[in-house]
C-alpha positions as CSV (number, residue, x, y, z in Angstrom):
1,M,-3.2,-38.9,14.5
2,E,-5.0,-37.6,11.4
3,Q,-7.3,-35.5,13.6
4,V,-4.3,-33.9,15.4
5,L,-2.9,-33.0,12.0
6,I,-6.2,-31.4,10.9
7,I,-6.3,-29.4,14.2
8,L,-2.7,-28.2,13.7
9,F,-3.4,-27.2,10.1
10,A,-6.6,-25.3,11.2
11,I,-4.7,-23.5,13.9
12,F,-1.9,-22.6,11.5
13,I,-4.4,-21.3,8.8
14,A,-6.4,-19.4,11.4
15,S,-3.2,-17.7,12.8
16,I,-1.9,-16.7,9.3
17,L,-5.3,-15.4,8.2
18,N,-5.9,-13.4,11.4
19,I,-2.4,-11.9,11.2
20,L,-3.2,-10.7,7.7
21,L,-6.7,-9.5,8.7
22,K,-5.3,-7.6,11.7
23,K,-2.9,-5.7,9.4
24,L,-6.0,-4.7,7.3
25,D,-7.8,-3.8,10.6
26,L,-10.5,-6.5,10.0
27,P,-12.0,-8.7,12.8
28,T,-10.7,-12.1,13.6
29,A,-14.2,-13.6,13.2
30,I,-13.7,-13.5,9.4
31,G,-10.4,-15.4,9.7
32,Y,-12.0,-18.2,11.7
33,I,-15.0,-18.5,9.3
34,F,-12.7,-18.7,6.3
35,T,-10.5,-21.2,8.2
36,G,-13.6,-23.4,8.6
37,I,-14.4,-23.2,4.9
38,I,-10.8,-24.1,3.9
39,V,-10.4,-27.0,6.3
40,T,-13.8,-28.5,5.4
41,Q,-13.0,-28.3,1.7
42,L,-9.5,-29.8,2.1
43,F,-10.2,-32.5,4.6
44,G,-14.0,-32.8,5.0
45,I,-15.6,-32.9,8.4
46,T,-18.0,-35.6,9.4
47,Q,-21.4,-35.0,11.1
48,E,-20.0,-36.4,14.3
49,H,-17.1,-33.8,14.2
50,S,-19.6,-31.1,13.4
51,D,-21.8,-31.9,16.4
52,T,-18.7,-31.9,18.7
53,L,-17.6,-28.5,17.3
54,E,-21.1,-27.0,17.8
55,Q,-21.1,-28.1,21.5
56,I,-17.6,-26.6,22.1
57,S,-18.5,-23.4,20.2
58,E,-21.7,-22.9,22.2
59,L,-19.4,-22.7,25.3
60,G,-17.8,-19.6,23.6
61,I,-21.2,-17.9,23.3
62,V,-21.9,-18.8,27.0
63,L,-18.6,-17.2,28.1
64,L,-19.3,-14.2,26.0
65,M,-22.8,-13.7,27.5
66,F,-21.3,-14.2,31.0
67,T,-18.7,-11.5,30.5
68,I,-21.3,-9.1,29.0
69,G,-23.4,-9.8,32.1
70,L,-20.5,-8.7,34.2
71,E,-20.9,-5.2,32.7
72,F,-24.5,-4.9,33.6
73,S,-25.9,-5.1,37.1
74,F,-29.6,-5.7,37.8
75,S,-30.1,-2.0,38.4
76,E,-28.7,-1.3,34.9
77,L,-30.9,-4.0,33.4
78,K,-33.9,-2.3,35.2
79,A,-32.8,0.9,33.5
80,M,-32.7,-0.9,30.2
81,K,-36.2,-2.3,30.5
82,K,-37.4,-0.1,27.6
83,Q,-34.7,-1.5,25.3
84,V,-35.3,-5.1,26.3
85,F,-39.0,-5.4,26.7
86,V,-40.4,-2.6,24.5
87,Y,-38.0,-2.4,21.6
88,G,-37.1,-6.1,21.8
89,T,-40.8,-7.2,21.7
90,L,-41.6,-4.8,18.8
91,Q,-38.6,-5.9,16.8
92,V,-39.3,-9.7,17.1
93,L,-43.0,-9.4,16.5
94,L,-42.9,-6.9,13.6
95,T,-39.9,-8.6,11.9
96,G,-41.3,-12.1,12.4
97,A,-44.7,-11.0,11.0
98,V,-43.2,-9.3,7.9
99,F,-41.0,-12.3,7.0
100,S,-43.9,-14.7,7.7
101,L,-46.2,-12.8,5.4
102,L,-43.5,-12.6,2.6
103,A,-42.8,-16.3,2.9
104,I,-46.5,-17.1,2.3
105,T,-47.2,-14.5,-0.5
106,L,-43.9,-14.8,-2.4
107,F,-42.8,-18.4,-1.8
108,N,-46.1,-20.2,-1.2
109,F,-45.0,-21.7,2.1
110,S,-47.7,-23.2,4.3
111,Q,-48.8,-21.0,7.2
112,K,-47.0,-23.0,9.9
113,S,-43.7,-23.2,7.9
114,A,-43.9,-19.5,7.1
115,V,-44.3,-18.5,10.7
116,I,-41.3,-20.7,11.8
117,I,-39.1,-19.3,9.0
118,G,-40.3,-15.7,9.7
119,F,-39.6,-15.7,13.4
120,A,-36.2,-17.5,12.9
121,L,-35.2,-14.7,10.5
122,A,-36.2,-12.1,13.1
123,L,-33.3,-13.3,15.4
124,S,-29.9,-11.7,15.1
125,S,-26.4,-12.9,16.0
126,T,-25.5,-12.5,19.6
127,A,-22.0,-14.0,19.1
128,I,-20.9,-11.7,16.3
129,V,-22.6,-8.4,17.3
130,L,-21.6,-8.5,21.0
131,K,-18.1,-9.6,20.2
132,M,-17.7,-6.7,17.7
133,L,-19.2,-4.2,20.1
134,N,-16.9,-5.4,22.9
135,E,-13.9,-5.1,20.7
136,N,-14.6,-1.6,19.5
137,G,-15.8,-0.4,22.9
138,D,-19.3,0.4,21.6
139,I,-21.1,-1.9,24.0
140,H,-21.7,1.2,26.2
141,A,-22.6,3.5,23.4
142,S,-26.3,4.4,23.0
143,Y,-26.7,2.2,19.9
144,G,-24.7,-0.6,21.6
145,R,-27.0,-0.7,24.6
146,K,-30.1,-0.7,22.4
147,A,-28.6,-3.6,20.4
148,L,-27.8,-5.5,23.6
149,G,-31.3,-4.9,24.9
150,I,-32.9,-6.3,21.7
151,L,-30.5,-9.2,21.6
152,L,-31.4,-10.1,25.2
153,F,-35.1,-10.1,24.3
154,Q,-34.4,-12.3,21.3
155,D,-32.7,-14.8,23.6
156,I,-35.9,-14.9,25.7
157,A,-38.0,-15.1,22.5
158,V,-36.3,-18.3,21.5
159,I,-38.5,-20.1,24.2
160,P,-41.8,-19.1,22.6
161,I,-40.5,-20.0,19.1
162,L,-39.6,-23.5,20.3
163,I,-42.9,-23.8,22.0
164,M,-44.6,-22.7,18.8
165,I,-42.8,-25.5,16.9
166,E,-43.9,-28.0,19.6
167,I,-47.5,-26.8,19.3
168,F,-47.4,-27.1,15.5
169,T,-45.9,-30.6,15.7
170,K,-48.0,-32.1,18.5
171,D,-51.5,-31.7,19.7
172,V,-50.8,-29.9,23.0
173,D,-52.7,-27.5,25.1
174,V,-51.3,-24.0,24.6
175,T,-52.5,-22.7,28.0
176,T,-50.7,-25.5,29.9
177,I,-47.4,-24.7,28.0
178,L,-47.7,-21.0,28.7
179,I,-48.4,-21.5,32.4
180,T,-45.6,-24.0,32.7
181,T,-43.2,-21.6,31.0
182,A,-44.2,-18.7,33.4
183,I,-43.7,-20.9,36.4
184,H,-40.3,-22.1,35.1
185,M,-39.2,-18.4,34.6
186,I,-40.2,-17.4,38.1
187,L,-38.4,-20.4,39.6
188,F,-35.3,-19.9,37.5
189,F,-34.9,-16.2,38.5
190,T,-35.7,-16.9,42.1
191,L,-33.1,-19.7,42.4
192,L,-30.4,-17.7,40.6
193,F,-31.0,-14.7,42.8
194,L,-30.9,-16.7,46.0
195,I,-27.7,-18.5,44.9
196,G,-26.1,-15.2,43.9
197,K,-27.0,-13.5,47.2
198,Y,-26.2,-16.2,49.7
199,V,-23.8,-18.7,48.1
200,L,-21.7,-17.2,45.2
201,D,-19.7,-14.6,47.1
202,V,-18.8,-17.0,49.9
203,Y,-17.8,-19.7,47.3
204,L,-15.5,-17.2,45.4
205,E,-14.0,-15.9,48.7
206,Y,-12.9,-19.4,49.7
207,A,-11.4,-19.9,46.2
208,I,-9.5,-16.6,46.3
209,K,-8.1,-17.4,49.8
210,T,-6.2,-20.3,48.3
211,K,-4.2,-17.8,46.3
212,N,-4.2,-20.3,43.5
213,Q,-5.4,-19.0,40.1
214,E,-6.2,-22.5,38.9
215,I,-8.7,-23.0,41.7
216,F,-10.2,-19.6,41.1
217,L,-10.7,-20.4,37.4
218,L,-12.3,-23.7,38.2
219,V,-14.8,-22.0,40.5
220,I,-15.6,-19.4,37.8
221,F,-16.0,-22.0,35.1
222,F,-18.3,-24.1,37.4
223,T,-20.4,-21.0,38.2
224,V,-20.8,-20.1,34.5
225,L,-21.6,-23.7,33.3
226,A,-23.9,-24.4,36.3
227,S,-25.9,-21.3,35.6
228,A,-26.1,-22.1,31.9
229,E,-27.2,-25.7,32.7
230,V,-29.8,-24.5,35.3
231,A,-31.3,-22.2,32.6
232,H,-31.4,-25.0,30.1
233,L,-33.2,-27.3,32.6
234,F,-35.9,-24.7,33.0
235,G,-36.2,-24.5,29.2
236,F,-34.2,-21.4,28.6
237,S,-31.0,-20.9,26.5
238,Y,-27.6,-21.6,27.9
239,S,-26.4,-18.1,27.1
240,L,-29.3,-16.4,28.9
241,G,-28.4,-18.3,32.1
242,A,-24.7,-17.3,31.7
243,F,-25.7,-13.7,31.2
244,F,-27.7,-13.5,34.4
245,A,-24.9,-15.3,36.3
246,G,-22.6,-12.5,35.1
247,M,-25.1,-9.9,36.3
248,L,-25.0,-11.5,39.8
249,L,-21.3,-10.7,39.9
250,A,-21.6,-7.3,38.2
251,E,-21.4,-5.4,41.5
252,S,-18.8,-7.8,43.0
253,H,-15.3,-6.4,43.5
254,Y,-14.0,-9.6,41.8
255,K,-15.6,-8.8,38.4
256,Y,-12.4,-7.3,36.8
257,Q,-10.3,-10.3,37.8
258,I,-12.9,-12.7,36.6
259,E,-13.2,-10.9,33.2
260,A,-9.4,-10.8,32.8
261,D,-9.0,-14.5,33.5
262,L,-11.9,-15.6,31.3
263,T,-11.3,-13.4,28.3
264,P,-8.6,-15.6,26.6
265,F,-10.7,-18.7,26.9
266,R,-13.8,-16.8,25.7
267,D,-12.1,-15.5,22.6
268,L,-10.5,-18.9,21.7
269,L,-13.9,-20.7,22.1
270,L,-15.6,-18.0,20.0
271,G,-13.0,-18.7,17.4
272,V,-14.2,-22.4,17.4
273,F,-17.8,-21.0,17.0
274,F,-16.8,-19.0,14.0
275,F,-14.9,-22.0,12.6
276,A,-18.0,-24.1,13.0
277,V,-20.0,-21.4,11.0
278,G,-17.5,-21.6,8.2
279,E,-17.6,-25.4,8.3
280,R,-21.3,-25.3,7.6
281,I,-20.9,-23.5,4.3
282,E,-21.5,-25.7,1.3
283,L,-19.7,-24.1,-1.6
284,E,-21.6,-26.3,-4.1
285,T,-25.0,-25.1,-2.8
286,I,-23.8,-21.5,-3.0
287,I,-22.5,-21.9,-6.5
288,N,-25.7,-23.6,-7.7
289,N,-28.0,-21.0,-6.1
290,I,-25.7,-18.0,-6.1
291,G,-28.3,-15.6,-7.6
292,I,-31.2,-16.4,-5.3
293,I,-28.9,-16.6,-2.2
294,L,-27.3,-13.1,-2.8
295,A,-30.7,-11.6,-3.6
296,L,-32.3,-13.0,-0.5
297,V,-29.4,-12.0,1.7
298,I,-29.6,-8.4,0.5
299,A,-33.4,-8.4,0.8
300,I,-33.6,-9.9,4.2
301,M,-30.9,-7.7,5.7
302,L,-32.5,-4.6,4.2
303,I,-36.0,-5.4,5.3
304,K,-34.8,-6.3,8.8
305,A,-32.8,-3.1,9.1
306,I,-35.8,-1.0,7.9
307,V,-38.2,-2.7,10.5
308,I,-35.7,-2.1,13.3
309,F,-35.1,1.5,12.3
310,L,-38.9,2.1,12.3
311,T,-39.1,0.4,15.7
312,L,-36.6,2.9,17.1
313,I,-37.9,5.9,15.0
314,F,-38.8,7.9,18.1
315,E,-35.2,7.6,19.3
316,Q,-32.3,9.7,17.9
317,K,-32.3,8.7,14.2
318,R,-28.6,8.3,14.0
319,T,-28.7,5.8,16.9
320,A,-31.7,4.0,15.3
321,F,-29.8,3.8,12.0
322,K,-26.6,2.3,13.6
323,T,-28.7,-0.2,15.7
324,A,-30.7,-1.3,12.7
325,L,-27.6,-2.0,10.6
326,A,-25.8,-3.8,13.5
327,L,-28.7,-6.2,14.0
328,S,-29.6,-6.7,10.3
329,Q,-28.0,-10.1,10.0
330,V,-29.7,-13.4,10.9
331,G,-28.4,-15.1,14.0
332,E,-26.9,-18.5,14.8
333,F,-30.0,-19.8,16.6
334,A,-31.9,-19.6,13.3
335,L,-29.6,-22.4,12.1
336,A,-30.9,-24.7,14.9
337,I,-34.5,-23.7,14.2
338,F,-34.1,-24.6,10.5
339,V,-32.7,-28.0,11.4
340,L,-35.6,-28.6,13.8
341,A,-38.1,-27.4,11.1
342,Q,-36.5,-29.8,8.6
343,N,-36.7,-32.7,11.0
344,N,-40.4,-32.1,11.6
345,N,-41.1,-31.8,7.8
346,F,-41.9,-28.1,7.8
347,I,-39.3,-27.4,5.1
348,D,-37.3,-29.7,2.7
349,S,-33.6,-30.3,2.8
350,K,-32.8,-28.0,-0.1
351,T,-34.7,-25.1,1.4
352,A,-33.0,-25.7,4.8
353,Q,-29.6,-25.6,3.2
354,I,-30.4,-22.4,1.2
355,L,-31.8,-20.7,4.4
356,A,-28.7,-21.9,6.4
357,T,-26.4,-20.4,3.7
358,I,-28.3,-17.1,3.8
359,V,-27.8,-17.0,7.6
360,I,-24.1,-17.7,7.4
361,V,-23.5,-15.2,4.5
362,S,-25.3,-12.5,6.5
363,M,-23.1,-13.3,9.5
364,V,-19.9,-13.1,7.4
365,L,-21.0,-9.6,6.2
366,T,-21.8,-8.3,9.7
367,P,-18.2,-7.5,11.0
368,F,-17.6,-5.4,7.9
369,I,-20.9,-3.6,8.4
370,I,-20.3,-2.9,12.2
371,K,-16.8,-1.7,11.4
372,S,-18.2,0.9,8.9
373,L,-21.2,2.0,11.1
374,T,-19.8,5.4,12.0
375,K,-18.8,6.2,8.4
376,L,-22.2,5.1,7.0
377,A,-24.0,7.2,9.7
378,D,-21.8,10.2,8.8
379,K,-22.8,9.9,5.2
380,V,-26.5,9.6,5.9
381,F,-26.7,12.2,8.6
382,K,-24.7,15.2,7.5
383,E,-24.4,16.7,11.0
384,P,-22.5,14.1,13.1
385,V,-23.7,13.6,16.6
386,I,-21.3,12.8,19.5
387,E,-22.6,9.7,21.1
388,H,-21.8,9.6,24.8
389,K,-20.7,6.3,26.1
390,I,-21.7,5.0,29.5
391,E,-18.4,3.8,31.0
392,S,-18.2,1.0,33.5
393,V,-15.7,3.0,35.7
394,G,-16.1,6.8,35.7
395,F,-12.6,7.8,36.7
396,K,-10.6,10.2,34.5
397,N,-7.3,11.9,35.4
398,H,-7.1,9.7,38.4
399,I,-4.2,8.0,40.2
400,V,-3.9,4.2,40.2
401,V,-2.2,2.7,43.2
402,C,-1.1,-0.9,42.8
403,G,-0.8,-2.8,46.1
404,Y,-2.0,-2.2,49.6
405,G,1.0,-3.2,51.6
406,P,2.6,-0.9,54.2
407,L,3.7,1.6,51.4
408,G,0.4,1.3,49.6
409,K,-1.5,2.1,52.7
410,K,0.6,5.2,53.4
411,V,0.3,6.4,49.7
412,C,-3.5,5.9,49.8
413,S,-3.8,7.7,53.1
414,D,-1.8,10.7,51.8
415,L,-3.8,10.8,48.6
416,K,-7.1,10.8,50.5
417,K,-5.9,13.6,52.8
418,K,-4.9,15.7,49.9
419,G,-8.2,15.1,48.1
420,F,-6.8,13.4,45.0
421,D,-9.0,11.1,42.8
422,Y,-7.4,7.7,43.0
423,L,-8.2,4.0,43.1
424,L,-6.5,1.0,44.4
425,V,-5.9,-2.4,42.7
426,E,-5.0,-5.3,45.0
427,H,-4.8,-9.0,44.2
428,D,-4.3,-10.3,47.8
429,L,-7.8,-11.0,49.3
430,K,-6.7,-10.2,52.9
431,L,-5.2,-6.8,51.9
432,Y,-8.1,-6.1,49.6
433,Q,-10.6,-6.7,52.5
434,E,-8.4,-4.4,54.7
435,A,-8.7,-1.7,52.0
436,I,-12.5,-2.1,51.9
437,E,-12.6,-1.8,55.7
438,D,-10.5,1.4,55.4
439,N,-13.1,2.8,53.0
440,Q,-10.6,2.8,50.1
441,P,-11.8,2.8,46.5
442,A,-10.4,-0.7,46.0
443,F,-10.8,-3.1,43.1
444,F,-9.8,-6.8,43.3
445,G,-7.6,-7.8,40.4
446,N,-4.1,-8.4,39.1
447,A,-2.7,-5.1,37.9
448,A,-0.4,-7.0,35.4
449,Q,-3.4,-8.2,33.4
450,V,-4.5,-6.0,30.5
451,A,-8.3,-6.6,31.0
452,V,-8.0,-5.4,34.6
453,L,-6.1,-2.2,33.5
454,E,-8.7,-1.5,30.8
455,S,-11.5,-1.8,33.3
456,I,-10.1,0.9,35.5
457,N,-9.5,3.3,32.5
458,I,-5.7,3.2,32.7
459,K,-5.5,5.2,29.4
460,D,-7.1,8.2,31.2
461,A,-5.1,7.8,34.4
462,A,-2.9,10.8,35.5
463,A,-0.3,8.5,37.2
464,V,0.3,4.9,38.3
465,I,2.1,4.2,41.6
466,I,3.5,0.7,42.0
467,T,4.1,-0.1,45.6
468,F,5.2,-3.8,45.5
469,H,8.7,-5.0,46.6
470,N,9.0,-7.8,43.9
471,L,11.0,-6.6,41.0
472,E,9.5,-9.0,38.5
473,K,6.0,-7.9,39.5
474,I,7.0,-4.3,39.1
475,R,8.3,-5.0,35.6
476,L,5.2,-7.0,34.6
477,I,2.8,-4.2,35.8
478,A,4.8,-1.4,34.3
479,Q,5.0,-3.2,30.9
480,A,1.3,-3.9,30.9
481,V,0.5,-0.3,31.7
482,L,2.8,1.0,29.0
483,D,1.4,-1.4,26.4
484,L,-2.0,0.3,26.9
485,A,-0.8,3.8,27.7
486,P,2.7,4.4,26.3
487,R,2.8,7.9,27.8
488,A,1.7,6.8,31.3
489,H,3.4,8.5,34.3
490,I,4.7,5.5,36.4
491,V,6.2,5.8,39.8
492,V,7.9,2.8,41.4
493,R,9.9,2.0,44.6
494,V,13.1,0.0,44.3
495,R,15.6,-1.2,46.8
496,G,19.0,0.0,45.7
497,K,20.9,0.8,42.5
498,E,20.8,-2.8,41.2
499,E,17.0,-2.8,41.0
500,Q,17.1,0.7,39.5
501,E,19.5,-0.4,36.8
502,A,17.3,-3.5,36.1
503,L,14.3,-1.2,35.3
504,K,16.2,1.1,33.0
505,E,15.0,-0.8,29.9
506,I,11.4,0.1,30.8
507,N,10.3,3.7,30.3
508,I,9.4,4.5,33.9
509,D,9.2,8.2,34.8
510,S,10.1,8.1,38.5
511,V,12.1,5.5,40.4
512,V,12.3,6.1,44.2
513,S,15.1,4.3,45.9
514,T,14.3,3.0,49.4
515,V,18.0,3.5,50.4
516,D,18.0,7.2,49.3
517,T,14.6,7.8,51.0
518,L,15.7,6.2,54.3
519,S,19.0,8.0,54.3
520,K,17.3,11.4,53.8
521,E,14.8,10.7,56.5
522,M,17.5,9.6,59.0
523,I,19.6,12.8,58.4
524,K,16.4,14.9,58.7
525,E,15.7,13.3,62.1
526,L,19.4,13.8,63.2
527,L,19.3,17.5,62.3
528,Y,16.1,18.0,64.2
529,C,17.2,16.0,67.4
530,N,18.0,17.9,70.6
531,I,21.5,17.2,71.8
C-alpha cells in the first residue's frame, strides 16, 4: 500500500509541476526530473526500486527510437550516410580522444580509466535530444537530421566501447571479438530485413482485419520489443533494434496509425525515464562538490560543443552551431558505463558519483539549451538563415477526405477529375485496400487522432471533407481537426435537421443535408424527364 501512495504522490507532483512548466513554455522532461528528486528526498527509493524503474524507463527510449525510425525509411538513411558514418565517427573519435587526454593530463587517471571515461563523455542523450526535436518539429530541420545521424552512430559506438571495457578487464583476443561483432551485425540486419519484407506486413494486416485496436496495439508492442530483444541478443542496444524496426515500417501505409497509437505510451514511459534520472541525483554529493561539478559541467559541455562544431565546420556554420549545442550534454548510456567501470575497479565510488551527477546536470540543462537554439544562433550569426525542413508529407493547400465509403469514393473521383491536390484517410482496412487499388493517395489511420492529422499536415490543408454517416465520428474528427487548425474549412454530410442541429456547437463551415441534396436531385430529374 505504501508503494501505491508513493506512486500516487509522484503522479500528482509530476502533473502539478508540468502544468506550471507548460505555462512557462518549458518541456515536461524538467518536471519529471524534479519529481524524481522530490520523491526520492521525501520517501527514499531502494536499489531494487531503482533497477525496476530503469528497466521500465528503457522501454520509453525504445518506443522513442521506434517512432523516430517510422520517420526515416532505408532510402532516407542511405541519404544520411554522411551524417551517420562520417560526422558520427569523427564526433565520437575526436571527442573521446580529447576527453581521454584531459583525464590523463589534468586528473592523473590511468590510461585505461581515462579512455573509458573519455568515450563515455563523448556520448549524448538520445532520449532528451530526440524528444525535444520531436516536440518542436526540428527533427526534419537540417541541424535536427545531423543531430539524429550523430546520435545513431553513438548508439552503434556503444558496442565497441563495451568491447573495449571487456578487453581491458579480461585477456581476450581483439581480432576474435571484432570478427564476431561484424558477423553479428550482418546477421542482425539480414534477419531484420527478411522479417520486415516477408512477415511484418502480413502480421499487421491480420491484426487490422480484426478491427480491434487492442489487438493492433499488442502486435505493435510485440514487434517493437521483439526487434529490441533481437538486437540485444546480437550485442547491440535495445534502442538501435527498435529504430530499425521503425524504419521497416516507415514506408508502410500503417505508419501514421502506429505512431498515433504509440505516442501516449511513449511519452508516459519517457516520463518514467526522466523520473529515474532525477531519482539518481544525490543532493548531498552535489552540495559537497558543487564547485567542481559546476566547473566540470560547463567545461565538458563547452569542449564537446566546440569539437562537434569543428567536426561540422564545412557545413553551414549556423547549422553546425545549433547541432553542437544540441549534442553538448552527456548521454544516459554514460551512466551505465560509469557503473560498469566502477564494478571493474577502473574508477572509485566517489568519482563514479561525481561523474554521474555531471551527466545528469548536463541532461537537465539540455531542454533549456535546445529551446533557446534559434535565439542563440540569431545572436551569434547576425544574418539569420531560413532553415528548410524536410517534411514527412509534402502536401500543402490540399484537401483531406475522411472515409472511402460510397460518398468518399464519389468525392475522391470528382476531385481527381478536376485535378485537385487531395489525400484520403481511411481506418477500415478493406476500404483502405480498395482505395489503394483505385490508385487513390490513401493513408491508413484514424482521422480522429491528433498524431494522424499532424502527419498529413492538417494545418496546411485547404479543406477537410468528412464523409462518414456516424454523427459521433463526425463530431470527433471535426473537433480533432479544429484543435489543430482552428480556421480549418470543414465540410460534413448529415442526415436531416436533427443531426445538423447537433453539430451547431462545433464551428463547421459547411453542412450538407442528405435530405436536401436528394430532394434537389429528384426535382432536377423530374424537370428533365420526358412526359
